[in-house]
C-alpha positions in Angstrom: -7.5 -23.9 11.8 -5.5 -21.5 9.6 -3.0 -19.2 11.1 -3.9 -15.8 12.6 -7.2 -16.5 14.5 -7.4 -13.9 17.2 -6.4 -15.5 20.6 -7.9 -14.4 23.9 -5.4 -12.3 25.8 -3.7 -13.8 28.8 -4.9 -12.4 32.0 -1.4 -11.5 33.0 -0.9 -9.5 29.8 -1.1 -5.8 30.4 0.4 -4.4 27.2 -2.4 -3.9 24.6 0.0 -2.8 21.9 1.8 -6.1 22.1 -1.5 -7.9 22.6 -3.0 -6.3 19.5 0.0 -7.4 17.5 -0.3 -11.0 18.8 -4.0 -11.1 18.1 -3.8 -9.4 14.7 -6.7 -11.1 12.9 -4.9 -12.1 9.7 -6.3 -14.6 7.3 -3.1 -16.3 6.1 -3.9 -19.9 4.9 -7.5 -19.7 6.1 -10.6 -20.8 4.3 -12.8 -17.8 3.8 -16.5 -17.1 3.1 -17.1 -13.7 1.5 -20.3 -11.7 2.1 -21.7 -8.8 0.1 -24.8 -6.8 1.0 -26.4 -4.7 -1.6 -28.8 -2.1 -0.3 -31.3 0.1 -2.0 -29.0 3.1 -1.6 -26.3 1.4 -3.7 -25.9 2.7 -7.3 -26.8 0.7 -10.3 -23.9 -1.8 -10.4 -23.6 -1.6 -14.2 -20.1 -0.3 -15.1 -19.0 -0.7 -11.5 -16.6 -3.2 -10.0 -17.7 -6.7 -9.1 -17.4 -6.1 -5.4 -17.1 -9.8 -4.5 -14.5 -10.3 -7.2 -12.4 -7.5 -5.8 -12.9 -8.8 -2.2 -11.8 -12.2 -3.4 -8.6 -10.7 -4.8 -8.0 -8.9 -1.5 -8.5 -12.2 0.4 -6.1 -13.9 -2.0 -3.5 -11.2 -1.5 -3.8 -11.7 2.2 -3.2 -15.4 1.8 -6.7 -16.8 2.3 -8.5 -19.4 0.2 -12.1 -18.3 -0.8 -14.4 -21.4 -0.5 -17.8 -19.7 -0.7 -19.6 -16.4 -1.3 -23.0 -15.0 -0.2 -24.9 -12.0 -1.5 -28.0 -10.4 0.1 -30.1 -7.6 -1.2 -31.8 -5.5 1.5 -33.6 -2.2 1.8 -31.1 -1.3 4.5 -28.5 -3.0 6.8 -29.6 -4.9 9.9 -28.4 -2.9 12.9 -27.3 -5.9 14.9 -25.9 -8.3 12.3 -25.7 -6.3 9.1 -27.4 -9.2 7.3 -30.9 -10.4 8.2 -31.4 -13.1 10.8 -32.3 -15.7 8.1 -29.0 -15.0 6.3 -27.1 -15.4 9.6 -28.4 -18.9 9.9 -27.6 -19.5 6.2 -24.1 -18.1 6.7 -23.5 -20.4 9.7 -24.6 -23.4 7.6 -22.3 -22.3 4.8 -19.3 -22.0 7.1 -19.9 -25.5 8.5 -20.4 -27.0 5.1 -17.2 -25.6 3.7 -15.2 -25.9 7.0 -14.4 -22.2 6.8 -12.2 -20.4 9.3 -13.2 -16.8 8.6 -16.1 -14.7 7.3 -15.1 -11.6 5.4 -17.7 -8.8 4.8 -17.2 -6.4 1.9 -18.7 -3.6 4.0 -17.3 -2.1 7.2 -18.9 -3.5 10.4 -19.4 -2.0 13.8 -17.8 -3.7 16.8 -21.2 -4.8 18.0 -22.0 -6.3 14.6 -18.8 -8.3 14.6 -19.4 -9.6 18.2 -23.0 -10.6 17.3 -21.9 -12.3 14.0 -19.1 -14.2 15.7 -21.4 -15.3 18.5 -24.1 -16.5 16.1 -21.8 -18.3 13.7 -19.0 -19.4 16.0 -16.5 -18.1 13.4 -14.1 -15.2 13.2 -15.6 -12.3 11.3 -13.7 -9.4 9.8 -14.7 -6.5 7.6 -13.1 -4.9 4.5 -11.1 -2.4 6.4 -9.6 -5.0 8.7 -8.7 -7.1 5.7 -6.9 -4.2 3.9 -5.1 -3.3 7.2 -3.9 -6.9 7.4 -2.5 -6.8 3.8 -0.7 -3.5 4.5 0.8 -5.0 7.7 2.2 -7.9 5.8 3.6 -5.8 3.0 5.1 -2.9 5.0 8.9 -3.0 4.6 10.3 0.4 5.6 10.2 1.8 9.1 7.9 4.6 7.8 5.4 2.1 6.3 5.4 0.0 9.5 4.7 3.0 11.7 1.9 4.1 9.3 0.3 0.7 9.4 0.6 0.3 13.1 -1.1 3.7 13.7 -3.9 2.8 11.3 -4.4 -0.6 13.0 -4.4 0.9 16.5 -6.9 3.6 15.6 -9.1 0.9 14.0 -8.8 -1.5 16.9 -9.2 1.0 19.8 -13.0 1.0 19.8 -12.9 -2.8 19.4 -10.4 -3.4 22.3 -13.2 -4.5 24.6 -13.6 -7.8 22.8 -10.1 -8.7 23.6 -11.2 -8.8 27.3 -14.5 -10.6 27.0 -13.0 -13.5 28.9 -12.9 -11.2 32.0 -16.6 -11.0 32.2 -16.6 -14.2 34.2 -14.2 -12.7 36.7 -15.1 -11.0 40.0 -18.5 -9.4 39.9 -19.8 -12.0 37.5 -23.1 -10.2 36.5 -24.2 -9.7 32.9 -24.0 -5.9 32.8 -23.9 -2.6 34.7 -22.1 -2.2 38.1 -21.9 -6.0 38.6 -19.3 -6.3 35.8 -17.0 -3.5 37.0 -14.3 -5.8 38.3 -10.6 -6.1 37.5 -11.4 -6.6 33.9 -12.9 -3.2 33.5 -9.9 -1.6 35.2 -7.6 -3.5 32.9 -9.6 -2.5 29.9 -9.3 1.2 30.8 -5.6 0.8 31.4 -5.1 -0.9 28.0 -7.1 1.9 26.3 -4.8 4.5 27.9 -1.7 2.6 26.8 -3.0 2.2 23.3 -3.9 6.0 23.2 -0.4 6.8 24.4 1.1 4.7 21.6 -1.1 6.4 19.0 0.2 9.8 20.2 3.8 8.5 20.0 3.3 7.1 16.5 1.7 10.4 15.3 4.7 12.3 16.7 7.2 10.1 14.9 5.2 10.3 11.6 5.0 14.1 11.9 8.8 14.2 12.1 9.0 12.0 9.0 6.4 14.1 7.3 8.3 17.3 8.0 11.5 15.8 6.7 9.9 14.5 3.5 8.2 17.9 2.9 11.6 19.6 3.2 13.1 17.1 0.8 10.3 17.7 -1.7 10.5 21.5 -1.4 14.3 21.4 -1.7 13.9 20.2 -5.2 13.0 23.8 -6.1 12.3 24.2 -9.9 13.0 20.5 -10.7 10.1 18.9 -12.7 8.2 16.4 -10.6 5.6 13.9 -11.7 3.6 11.6 -9.5 2.0 8.2 -10.5 -1.4 7.6 -8.9 -4.1 5.1 -9.7 -6.2 2.2 -8.6 -4.2 -0.6 -7.0 -2.8 -3.0 -9.6 -3.3 -0.5 -12.5 0.4 -1.0 -13.5 2.1 2.0 -11.9 5.2 0.2 -10.9 5.5 -1.5 -14.3 5.2 2.0 -15.9 7.9 3.4 -13.5 10.2 0.6 -14.6 9.4 1.1 -18.3 10.0 4.8 -18.3 13.1 5.0 -16.1 14.8 1.7 -16.5 14.5 0.9 -12.8 13.7 -2.4 -11.2 10.8 -1.5 -8.8 9.1 -4.6 -7.4 6.1 -5.7 -9.5 3.6 -8.3 -8.7 0.1 -9.2 -9.9 -1.4 -8.6 -6.5 -3.3 -5.7 -4.9 -1.1 -3.3 -3.0 2.2 -4.6 -4.2 3.7 -1.1 -3.6 3.4 0.6 -0.2 6.5 2.8 -0.2 7.1 5.8 -2.5 9.9 5.3 -5.0 11.4 8.2 -6.9 13.4 7.8 -10.1 14.9 10.2 -12.7 12.9 10.2 -16.0 14.7 11.5 -19.1 12.3 13.7 -21.2 12.8 15.3 -24.7 14.8 18.5 -25.1 17.4 17.5 -22.5 14.9 17.7 -19.6 14.7 15.3 -16.6 11.7 14.8 -14.4 11.6 13.1 -11.0 9.0 10.4 -11.3 7.4 9.0 -8.1 5.4 5.9 -7.6 2.8 5.9 -4.8 0.6 3.5 -2.9 -2.3 2.3 -5.0 -5.8 3.5 -4.1 -8.9 1.4 -3.8 -12.7 1.8 -3.4 -13.5 2.8 0.2 -9.9 2.9 1.3 -10.0 3.0 5.1 -9.8 6.5 6.3 -7.2 5.6 9.0 -4.9 4.4 6.2 -5.3 7.5 4.1 -4.5 9.6 7.2 -1.6 7.5 8.2 -0.1 7.5 4.7 -0.4 11.3 4.3 3.4 11.6 4.5 4.0 9.0 1.8 1.5 10.8 -0.4 3.3 14.1 -0.2 5.0 13.2 -3.5 1.6 13.4 -5.1 0.6 16.6 -3.2 3.7 18.5 -4.4 4.0 17.1 -7.9 3.8 19.4 -10.9 1.7 16.8 -12.7 -0.1 13.6 -11.8 -0.2 10.7 -14.1 -3.5 9.0 -13.3 -2.8 5.4 -14.4 -5.9 3.3 -15.3 -6.2 -0.4 -16.2 -8.0 0.0 -19.5 -8.6 -3.7 -19.8 -11.2 -3.8 -17.1 -15.0 -3.3 -17.4 -15.0 -0.8 -14.6 -12.8 2.0 -15.7 -15.2 4.7 -14.7 -15.6 3.3 -11.1 -11.8 3.1 -10.8 -11.4 6.7 -11.9 -14.0 7.9 -9.4 -12.4 5.9 -6.6 -9.0 7.4 -7.2 -10.4 10.9 -7.6 -12.2 10.6 -4.2 -8.9 9.8 -2.5 -7.1 12.6 -4.3 -9.7 15.0 -3.0 -9.2 13.7 0.5 -5.5 14.4 0.4 -5.9 17.8 -1.2 -5.0 17.0 -4.8 -8.4 17.5 -6.4 -7.3 20.4 -8.5 -3.8 19.1 -9.2 -3.0 19.0 -13.0 -3.7 15.4 -14.2 -3.0 13.4 -17.3 -5.0 10.1 -17.6 -2.9 7.2 -18.8 -4.9 4.2 -20.2 -2.6 1.3 -19.5 -2.6 -2.4 -20.5 -3.8 -1.6 -24.0 -2.1 -4.9 -25.0 -4.9 -6.7 -23.3 -7.6 -5.0 -25.4 -8.4 -6.4 -28.8 -11.3 -3.9 -29.4 -10.0 -0.6 -30.9 -13.5 0.8 -30.7 -13.4 0.4 -26.9 -10.1 2.1 -26.7 -11.4 5.0 -28.8 -14.5 5.4 -26.6 -12.3 5.4 -23.5 -9.9 8.0 -24.9 -12.8 10.2 -26.0 -14.4 10.1 -22.5 -11.1 11.5 -21.2 -9.9 14.1 -23.7 -6.1 14.2 -23.8 -5.7 10.7 -22.3 -2.7 8.7 -23.6 -3.1 5.0 -24.5 -0.1 2.9 -23.5 1.1 -0.5 -22.6 3.9 -0.5 -20.0 4.5 -4.2 -20.8 5.1 -3.8 -24.5 6.2 -0.2 -24.7 3.3 0.9 -26.8 2.6 4.7 -26.5 5.5 5.5 -24.2 7.0 8.0 -26.6 3.6 9.7 -27.0 3.4 9.8 -23.2 6.8 11.4 -22.9 5.8 14.1 -25.4 2.4 14.7 -23.7 4.1 15.0 -20.3 6.7 17.4 -21.7 4.0 19.6 -23.2 2.1 19.7 -19.9 5.2 20.5 -17.9 7.0 23.0 -20.1 4.4 24.3 -22.5 3.8 23.9 -26.3 6.6 24.0 -28.8 7.7 27.4 -30.1 10.1 28.4 -33.0 12.5 31.2 -32.3 15.8 32.7 -33.5 18.8 32.9 -31.1 22.0 34.8 -31.7 24.9 33.5 -29.7 28.5 34.6 -29.7 30.6 31.9 -31.4 33.0 31.9 -28.5 30.3 31.2 -25.9 30.7 27.4 -25.7 28.3 27.1 -22.8 25.4 28.7 -24.6 26.2 26.7 -27.8 26.1 23.5 -25.7 22.8 24.5 -24.0 21.2 25.0 -27.4 22.5 21.7 -28.7 21.1 19.9 -25.6 17.7 21.5 -25.2 16.5 22.6 -28.7 15.8 21.1 -32.1 18.0 23.1 -34.4 16.2 23.9 -37.7 18.9 26.2 -39.2 22.3 27.6 -38.3 24.4 30.3 -39.9 27.2 32.7 -39.1 26.6 36.5 -39.0 29.2 39.0 -37.9 31.0 36.7 -35.4 27.8 35.3 -34.1 26.0 32.0 -34.7 22.4 32.5 -35.6 20.2 29.5 -34.7 16.6 28.9 -35.8 15.3 26.5 -33.2 12.2 24.7 -31.9 11.8 24.2 -28.2 9.2 24.2 -25.4 7.7 27.5 -24.3 9.2 27.4 -20.8 12.7 26.8 -22.2 12.3 29.5 -24.8 11.9 32.1 -22.0 14.9 30.6 -20.3 17.2 30.7 -23.3 16.1 34.2 -24.2 17.3 35.4 -20.8 20.6 33.4 -21.1 21.2 34.8 -24.6 20.6 38.4 -23.5 23.0 37.9 -20.6 25.6 36.4 -22.9 25.2 39.3 -25.4 25.7 41.9 -22.7 28.8 40.0 -21.4 30.2 39.9 -24.9 29.6 43.6 -25.4 31.4 44.5 -22.2 34.5 42.8 -23.4 34.7 44.6 -26.7 
């Protein structure tokens, strides 16, 4: 059997934190059967993601090999097994025929549903949230990410802790329910729950400290221009960060290649520099525990002056991806944050009409390819306009002896005309509105200083 099948805890084991780590139900190298249930309450799937295709990519990212899939349409979910009883038998036969090690549901299952499915099929069963948690656990590199993932895993596993102790039901007391089962196993279970809750409190305390430090760092940037990259996982955010800043952030054609926030300096026109931050990718139905745990990491997006919402324009489900990201942004308090939609991977689209339709659907969207460099200058100009306002022409009189002011004009403005007039240099310039207000103040201060020396 593939690595990672949850082992029954040893009876001498009394540390559920270590036990949960040892029994983490990963799917590395396992043969997987994917299950999708479409209910009457689901929207018309046209224009939406192929859920099984995405689940397959998640399984592949986790290291599993997909050997079969199953889809069922139902009016509503079955309370005991999620799928109907006939499908449970079909699922069991499918697992046996393909020698599968794990069943992965696209939906989130209750602890009871998992127990019932595992009992009926004799096969490990996990849901979408557990799969995503497993991927995050394998990709966490920094201490902060590891703490965040451990917290999310413990909060997810706590109500499911009982199944780690099912072997104790045959211990002293021996009955099938009620008082007859309240033997040492029940005492141990309560003890483990207490230890797990204590660890959750400890992790939250550590993360609050990290969160406070990160917020201080973000606020300490003061008036510096800040831009956050957000988007569906694998939309190309890290590739765009590299293309814009010349950095070498890790890039892989896998879901959730980036878990840790990276911030780089991004040169903009008119001598400006913005801090550009990459963030963890979002996904449909991102587990709530993960969103809550990664709140500190997402502070870069919360405090950014502008969000670049990066979209994979080559997919058939752009609208669904946009909606999924916007749902997470609302959850972290960024719903009303200024956004600029960036339609990436234009190099993979041969149909100019489709690109035109996409850009018209999102007025102001910029079409780019982080891979080829297409549209990156247009993106720089659009971001500059959003951050410091539209261009404005103005006349600036600067004392010829004020080298500092002359250098500022040279760096930050497009000089249209320059002439001497009574010991001053008169510049006709074009520059962004925010800088125009700044240079007016600097010029007035310089003029007063020059006057005081005459």
